[in-house]
C-alpha positions in Angstrom: 0.0 0.0 0.0 2.8 2.4 0.7 4.2 1.8 -2.8 0.8 2.6 -4.3 0.5 5.7 -2.1 3.9 7.0 -3.2 3.1 6.3 -6.8 -0.2 8.2 -6.6 1.7 11.1 -5.0 4.3 11.2 -7.7 1.6 11.2 -10.4 -0.3 14.0 -8.6 2.9 16.1 -8.5 3.6 15.4 -12.2 0.1 16.6 -13.1 0.4 19.6 -10.8 3.7 20.8 -12.2 2.6 20.0 -15.8 -0.5 22.1 -15.4 1.4 25.0 -13.8 4.3 24.9 -16.2 4.2 27.8 -18.6 5.0 26.7 -22.1 6.4 29.1 -24.6 4.8 30.0 -28.0 7.5 28.1 -29.8 6.8 24.9 -27.8 3.1 25.2 -28.4 3.7 25.7 -32.1 5.9 22.6 -32.2 3.4 20.5 -30.4 0.5 21.7 -32.6 2.6 21.0 -35.7 3.4 17.5 -34.6 -0.2 16.7 -33.8 -1.6 18.3 -36.9 1.0 16.6 -39.2 0.3 13.2 -37.5 -3.5 13.6 -38.2 -3.0 14.7 -41.8 -0.1 12.5 -43.0 -2.1 9.4 -43.8 -5.0 11.2 -45.6 -2.6 13.3 -47.6 -0.6 10.2 -48.6 -3.8 8.5 -49.6 -4.9 11.5 -51.8 -1.5 11.6 -53.5 -1.7 7.8 -54.2 -5.1 8.3 -55.9 -4.3 11.6 -57.8 -0.7 11.3 -58.8 0.0 8.7 -61.5 3.0 8.5 -63.9 4.1 6.1 -66.5 7.1 4.0 -65.6 9.2 1.9 -68.0 7.0 0.0 -70.5 7.3 -3.8 -70.6 7.8 -5.9 -73.7 7.8 -9.6 -73.6 8.6 -11.7 -76.6 8.4 -15.5 -77.3 7.5 -18.2 -79.7 4.4 -20.3 -80.5 4.6 -23.9 -81.5 2.5 -27.1 -81.7 3.6 -30.1 -79.7 3.3 -33.7 -80.5 -0.3 -33.8 -79.3 -1.3 -31.1 -81.7 -1.7 -28.6 -78.9 -0.7 -25.0 -79.2 2.1 -24.1 -76.8 4.0 -20.9 -76.1 7.3 -19.9 -74.4 8.7 -16.6 -73.5 12.2 -17.7 -74.2 13.2 -16.8 -77.7 15.0 -20.2 -78.3 14.4 -23.2 -80.5 11.8 -25.6 -79.1 10.8 -29.1 -80.1 7.8 -29.2 -82.3 6.8 -27.7 -85.5 5.8 -24.0 -85.7 2.1 -23.4 -85.6 1.2 -21.8 -89.0 4.9 -21.4 -89.7 7.5 -19.8 -87.5 5.3 -17.8 -85.1 6.6 -15.2 -82.7 4.6 -13.1 -80.3 5.2 -9.9 -78.5 3.3 -8.5 -75.5 3.6 -4.7 -74.9 2.2 -3.2 -71.7 2.0 0.3 -70.3 2.8 0.2 -66.6 1.8 3.2 -64.5 3.0 3.9 -61.0 0.9 6.0 -58.5 1.9 7.7 -55.3 4.5 10.3 -54.3 7.4 10.5 -54.0 7.9 6.8 -54.4 5.6 4.5 -56.4 3.4 2.8 -53.7 1.6 0.8 -56.4 1.7 -0.2 -60.0 -1.1 -0.6 -62.5 -1.1 -2.0 -66.0 -3.2 0.4 -68.2 -2.9 -1.0 -71.7 -2.0 -4.3 -73.3 -1.0 -4.9 -77.0 -0.5 -8.4 -78.2 0.9 -9.2 -81.6 1.7 -12.5 -83.4 4.0 -12.6 -86.4 3.4 -15.5 -88.7 5.9 -16.7 -91.3 5.4 -14.9 -94.6 3.1 -12.2 -93.1 4.0 -8.6 -93.9 2.4 -7.3 -90.7 1.9 -8.8 -87.3 -1.6 -10.0 -86.4 -3.1 -8.2 -83.5 -4.5 -10.6 -80.9 -5.1 -8.1 -78.2 -8.9 -8.6 -78.4 -8.8 -12.2 -79.3 -11.6 -14.4 -77.8 -10.8 -16.0 -74.4 -11.0 -19.5 -76.1 -8.5 -18.6 -78.8 -5.7 -21.2 -78.8 -3.0 -18.7 -79.3 -4.3 -16.5 -76.5 -4.6 -19.4 -74.1 -1.1 -20.5 -74.8 0.4 -17.0 -74.4 -1.5 -16.5 -71.1 -0.2 -19.8 -69.7 3.3 -18.9 -70.7 3.1 -15.5 -69.0 1.8 -17.1 -65.8 4.5 -19.8 -65.8 7.2 -17.2 -66.2 6.0 -14.9 -63.4 4.1 -12.4 -65.5 0.7 -13.1 -64.0 -0.1 -9.4 -63.6 0.2 -8.9 -67.3 -2.0 -12.0 -67.9 -4.6 -10.6 -65.5 -4.6 -7.2 -67.2 -5.0 -8.9 -70.6 -8.0 -10.8 -69.2 -9.5 -7.6 -67.9 -8.9 -8.3 -64.3 -7.5 -5.9 -61.7 -3.8 -5.8 -62.1 -3.0 -3.3 -59.3 -0.2 -4.1 -56.9 0.4 -2.2 -53.7 3.8 -1.9 -52.2 3.2 -1.3 -48.5 6.9 -0.4 -47.6 6.8 2.4 -50.2 3.4 3.6 -48.9 4.9 3.7 -45.4 7.8 5.8 -46.7 5.4 8.2 -48.5 3.4 8.6 -45.3 6.5 9.4 -43.3 7.7 11.9 -45.9 4.2 13.5 -45.9 4.3 13.7 -42.1 7.7 15.4 -42.1 6.7 17.9 -44.8 3.4 18.7 -43.1 5.2 19.1 -39.8 7.7 21.6 -41.2 5.0 23.6 -43.0 2.6 23.7 -40.0 5.3 24.6 -37.5 6.6 27.4 -39.8 3.1 28.8 -40.4 2.4 28.7 -36.7 5.6 30.4 -35.8 4.9 33.1 -38.5 1.4 33.5 -37.2 2.6 33.9 -33.6 5.2 36.5 -34.6 2.6 38.4 -36.6 0.3 38.3 -33.6 3.0 39.7 -31.3 3.7 42.5 -33.8 0.0 43.4 -34.1 -0.7 43.2 -30.4 2.4 45.2 -29.7 1.3 47.9 -32.1 -2.2 48.0 -30.7 -0.8 48.3 -27.1 1.6 51.1 -28.2 -1.3 53.0 -29.8 -3.5 52.7 -26.8 -0.6 53.8 -24.5 0.0 56.8 -26.7 -3.7 57.7 -26.7 -3.9 57.3 -22.9 -0.9 59.6 -22.4 -2.5 62.2 -24.7 -5.7 62.2 -22.7 -7.7 60.3 -25.4 -9.9 57.3 -25.3 -7.8 54.1 -25.8 -10.5 52.6 -28.0 -11.7 55.3 -30.4 -9.4 58.3 -29.7 -12.1 60.6 -28.4 -10.8 63.6 -26.4 -11.5 63.0 -22.7 -10.5 66.4 -21.6 -14.0 67.3 -20.4 -14.8 63.8 -19.1 -12.5 63.7 -16.1 -15.1 62.2 -13.7 -16.7 59.8 -16.3 -16.1 56.1 -15.9 -16.8 55.4 -19.6 -16.0 57.0 -22.9 -19.0 59.1 -24.0 -18.2 58.2 -27.7 -17.7 54.4 -27.7 -18.7 53.4 -24.2 -15.3 51.9 -23.4 -14.6 51.5 -19.7 -11.9 54.0 -18.6 -9.1 52.9 -16.4 
């Protein structure tokens, strides 16, 4: 019980001295800036994630199409010779994707916005676009399987019209920390400037009132109080006279 009593007494003394401790304007500005930045950092980082988007390096994946011994269309992203005869001749494919990053200053996520798929058949002058090929198209199925097998499942998902967004939580945490630091600096600077301006304004107002009082005028409106020596209020504005 004695330990608890001493602990309560120490807490009471801490609260007492904390309540009676006079903090300066600079300390109050720092505390207000820290709290304000902490409350605004996450929403600001979220807004930047949604509004700021930029194109990063585009992706291009090439490979070959062939038919195996079971007459099934296969694809590989390695541009090397494979066993089997070429499907419709020596067929090559190319997948081009536009990758966009969102967030500031680091990309906290990526999103594939556009996909272009081409297949070049032997003897063809121009590549055949298969971007909008039917989902059951043998070439499309083979290319999508090859993409997934080689770790390009996000491109395969984007081609299939699925959500291809990927969030990078460490980068988002870094963006939130940078936003908190920037907001803290801005808020503290603005509060310090506001405090300084308030002191200047209050000092000029006090100086003007002092000059009016020394001249025998009302401190509020500047009315001449020469004939109002025994009045307790200014006859012009009603201000209480000292």
